N, C-alpha and C positions, 0 to 999 in steps of 0.2 A: 693443613689437612681439613680439619673440621669444617674450616670456611669452604673448601672446593667441595665437599660432601653437600654442606648446607645449600649452596649456590646449585647442584645438579638437583638437589630435590625440590628447590624452588621452581627451576625450570621445567621439571616433570609436571608439578603442580599447574604451573600456568598451560604446558601444552595438553594437559588435561580438560583445564577449563574450556580451552581453545576448543577442543573436540568437541565438549559438552555444546558448546553455544551452536557449533556447526549441526550437530545435529538437532537440535530444536528449531532453528531455523530451516535447516531440511523439511523437517514435519510441518511447519507452519504454513508453507507453500502450496500444502495439500489437502484436498476435503475430506480424503477416506484414509482409512488406517494402511500404515505401511508396514511389510514385514523386514526385520534384521537384515537378511541377504539383499533385498532392495535397496535399504537404505545405503547400507554399505557399500552396494555399487556405483550409487549416485554417488556418493562424497568420498568415493576411491579409497575407504579405509577399510583396514580389515575386519572381517565379519565377528572375530572374536571380541575385539576391541570396541564395536557398534555395541554386543548383546551387552558386553560387561557394564557399559555406560547405561544404556536404556534399564537394566535391571536396578542399578541405584537409582536413578530417577524414579523408576516406577514404585519404590519402596517409599520415596518422600511425597509421592502424589503428583509429581511433574510431569509422567506420562503415565498411561495406562491401554489396557487391552479391554476394548468393548466387546460385551457379550462372550468374554473367555476366547476369543479370536485369537490367530496368529500375529495379526498387525497391531501396532500402537497408533494411538493419537495423544495429542498435548492432554495433559491433565486438569484436574481443577484446580490443583495449587495454583496455575498457570492464571487463572481466572481472578484468582485474587490478587495476584501480583500486577495483573494487567488492569485492574481497576483501579489499583493505588498508583499507578504510573500514568494513567489516563487523568486523574484527578490533582497528581502533582505536574503534569506538563503545562509549561507555560500558555502554550497557544491554545489549547484546550480550554485553561483556567478562562482566558480572557475574550474567548470566540463566541460564547454562548449567547450574550446579548446582541452582538452583530450578526450571528446567525438566525436569532429570532426575530431580527427587523429583516432581515431579507426575507425570510419565508413570508412575513406577513404583505411584504411588498408584493413579492411575485407569486404569493399563493400556491405555493406546490413545495415538495419536497427539497430540503436543505442538507447536505451531506458534509462533514468535514473530514477529510481522510490525511493520513500519514503515510509517508514513504519508508519503505523497508531498506535495511542496510544492505541488503545482497540481492531480492530479486526486485525486476522492474515495475511492480506495480504498486498498487496502496493498499491500504486497510482502512475501513470504515470505523471511525473512532466515535464519532457522534452524529445523529441524525435527528432531525425534527420534521416530523410528517404536517401534511396539509389535508383536509378535508377532501377525500375521492381523489387524492391524487398521489398517494404514497405507494411506491411500489414493492415494500416490503425488503427493503435491503437491510439485513440486519447489522447490529454492531459486530465489529470484526470480520465481516465479508472482505474477501481479498478480490479487487477489481484489477484487470489486466489490459496492457495495451494489444492490439491496438482500438480493442471497441470502446473502453472505457476511454470518455476526455480526459476525467481526472488522473488516470493512469499515464495517459498521453504528454499530459503536461508537468507529470513526475519525471517521465523519461525525457522531455525535452530539456530539462536541467540537469540530468545525471551524467556521470562524466563518460568521456569516451570509451573506457572500457565496459563499463555496463551496457552502453548503446551498442557497442561490437557485439558483445554475448549476445543480446537480445537478437539482435539481426540474424546471428549466426544460426539461433536455436528457433527463431520464430517463423521460418520458411514454409512451414507447414500450413500455418494458417491461411485462410482462402484469401485475405487480405495483403498478403505479403509473399504469394506463391508464383510471383514472378518478377523480373528486374524492373519491369516498368512500374507495377504496385509497390515495389520496396522503393523506388526511387521516390515516388509521389508521398510515402509516408514519412521519408527524410525530408521532403519538403515541408509536409506539415509541420514537423519539430519544428523547422527553422522559423514557419509562420508562427508557431505559439510563441516563441522566443522574441519575436519582434512585437506582437500584437499584446502579449501578455496574458493571452487567455486559448482555450478551444472550445470549438461549438460543435456538436454533432446533431444534424436535423434528421434523425432515424434515416440512415444510410441502408439499413437492412430490413425496412419496413415493420419494425417490431411494433410500431405505434408509440415509441418512447424516444424524447429528445434530452439532451443534455450539454449542459457548458461546465466549465473549470476554470478557474483562476487560481494561479499560485500565492502561497504564503511564505513569506521570507523572514529569516531572525536577523538580529543585529550583526551577525557575520556575513549577512546576505547568500545564506544557506537556505534551501527549500527546507522548509519543516513542515507543511501541509499543503492541501488543497481545499478551496471551497466549490463545491459542486452542486448545482441543481439537477433534478430530475422530474420531467414534464411530459403529458401528454404530448405526441406531436402538432395535435390537432389544435391545441392550445397556443401555440405561437403563429401567430397570423402573418402574413408576407409582410414583410418591413417590420416588425414587432421586435425579432430578434435583437435588435440594438438596444434596446429599453433593456431585457434581460442581461445584456452583456455590461453594460454600464453599471447595472446594479451590483451584479456579481464581482466584476472588477473592483468597483469602490469597497466592497465586504471584503474582500482580500486583503486591498490596499490597508483600510484600517486596523484589521487584526494584526499585519505586519507592523505598521508604525506602533502599535501598541505594546509589543514585545521589543521595539528599540530599532527596528530597522529604518532605514534613510535612505531613500532613493539615490 
């Protein structure tokens, strides 16, 4: 009987931890405060459960209410944990010299981004700027497909379930709001897997171009992307191949340094 009670208590604890992680991951995909009601609806959880978990997290500094409002944001304690995770993460530890070399070769901003476990985009873990070419993508920024080459690379190597969820929910995006556009995007992902990179030469006339290549670990799992961000006018016709070769080489060397074998 005591063993049964202990197992039940353990199961409840594990379930509580799982719900807490779901709350934090749900908040991580947003840039503005979210109310208890909205978060409960998005995660399909009872409002009282969400409220209780957030209150506990707030006491420990893992979430907070900015300016005394009704919504919650991630708290400063998570910044401390994030910095520790960043320093301990093998791809981050070994990538810096390769990223610096790439930045010096292409004379533009270089980012190292990591995929999330739930969402289809990537988060900027490391950024190296270059004079007059850095566009201020701060650490922690969430980059989403289909606009971000880095996020498209992440989605190209995602499992079928994540891709299906994205295609089902991303139809309101102007790049995916028709069957023809969705087919074109799926073809783009196929091309990424074949070529090993993605290149975006300013399709929306923003003045910014970008390219990204995948980083794999010893298990052949995608653990990051190497990305360059540059003024579109800096890529002369025919010069994009040089950018591609250098970014793919950088990503390959980082992958090899953490045990990946093609």
